C-alpha positions in Angstrom: 113.6 -18.8 161.7 113.5 -21.6 159.1 112.5 -19.1 156.4 115.6 -17.0 157.1 117.9 -20.0 157.0 116.5 -21.0 153.6 116.9 -17.4 152.3 120.6 -17.4 153.4 121.2 -20.8 151.9 119.6 -19.7 148.6 121.6 -16.5 148.5 124.9 -18.4 149.2 124.1 -20.9 146.4 123.4 -18.0 144.0 126.7 -16.3 144.9 128.6 -19.6 144.4 126.9 -20.2 141.0 127.8 -16.7 139.8 131.4 -17.1 141.0 131.7 -20.4 139.2 130.3 -18.9 136.0 132.7 -16.0 136.2 135.6 -18.3 136.8 134.7 -20.3 133.7 134.8 -17.2 131.4 137.7 -17.7 129.0 140.1 -15.1 127.8 139.4 -14.0 124.2 142.6 -14.3 122.1 142.8 -13.2 118.5 145.4 -11.9 116.0 145.4 -8.2 115.0 147.1 -7.5 111.6 148.0 -4.0 110.4 147.2 -4.1 106.7 147.6 -0.4 106.2 150.6 1.7 105.2 150.5 3.6 108.5 151.7 3.0 112.0 148.8 1.9 114.3 149.5 3.8 117.6 146.5 3.0 119.7 143.9 0.2 119.8 140.8 0.2 122.0 138.1 -2.4 122.5 134.8 -2.6 124.3 132.0 -5.1 124.2 129.3 -4.0 121.8 126.7 -1.9 123.7 129.1 -0.6 126.3 129.3 3.2 126.2 133.0 3.6 127.0 136.2 2.4 125.6 138.5 0.1 127.7 142.2 1.1 128.1 144.6 1.3 125.1 145.6 -2.3 124.4 149.0 -1.3 123.1 150.1 0.9 126.0 153.4 2.3 124.8 153.8 -0.1 121.8 152.7 0.4 118.2 151.9 -1.9 115.3 153.8 -1.0 112.1 152.5 -1.7 108.6 152.4 -5.4 107.8 153.0 -6.5 111.4 150.6 -8.6 113.5 150.2 -9.2 117.2 148.3 -11.6 119.4 145.8 -9.8 121.5 144.3 -11.2 124.7 141.2 -9.7 126.2 141.0 -10.9 129.7 138.0 -8.9 130.9 136.1 -11.8 132.5 133.2 -11.4 130.1 131.9 -14.2 128.0 131.1 -12.1 124.9 132.5 -12.2 121.4 131.2 -9.1 119.7 133.5 -6.1 120.3 133.6 -2.5 119.1 137.1 -1.5 118.1 138.8 1.9 117.7 142.1 2.3 115.8 144.2 5.4 116.0 147.2 6.1 113.8 150.3 8.2 114.3 150.2 11.9 113.5 152.2 11.4 110.3 149.5 9.2 108.9 146.9 10.3 106.4 144.4 7.9 108.0 141.7 9.1 110.4 140.6 7.3 113.5 138.7 4.2 112.4 136.0 2.2 114.2 134.5 -1.2 113.5 132.8 -4.1 115.3 133.4 -7.8 114.9 132.7 -11.2 116.4 136.3 -11.8 117.5 135.6 -15.4 118.6 134.4 -16.4 115.2 137.1 -14.6 113.2 140.2 -15.5 115.2 142.0 -12.7 113.5 141.2 -9.2 112.3 143.1 -7.2 109.7 142.7 -3.4 109.7 142.9 -2.0 106.1 142.8 1.4 104.5 
């Protein structure tokens, strides 16, 4: 009976520790600048090594040439390196572009042609 109590206490302590760590993960905030001559219509991010893209960050918005926007990634992860995918409007001569960056270190990212 004592063994079971210790196991339950240890499991509860582990859950509390994991919950505390998750609650301490900070949102990742950076500035995205459109340094192209085309309208950026969709922007996707995903932590490096994850096989799928997260949702389009812009939703129904776009980022026109020369504009910048503050992006907040509030995914609860404590990672800095993200894969990024940029898609432009149909009128653009630019193809979908991908890149990866340490967004914590940069603080801002400029997409260029």
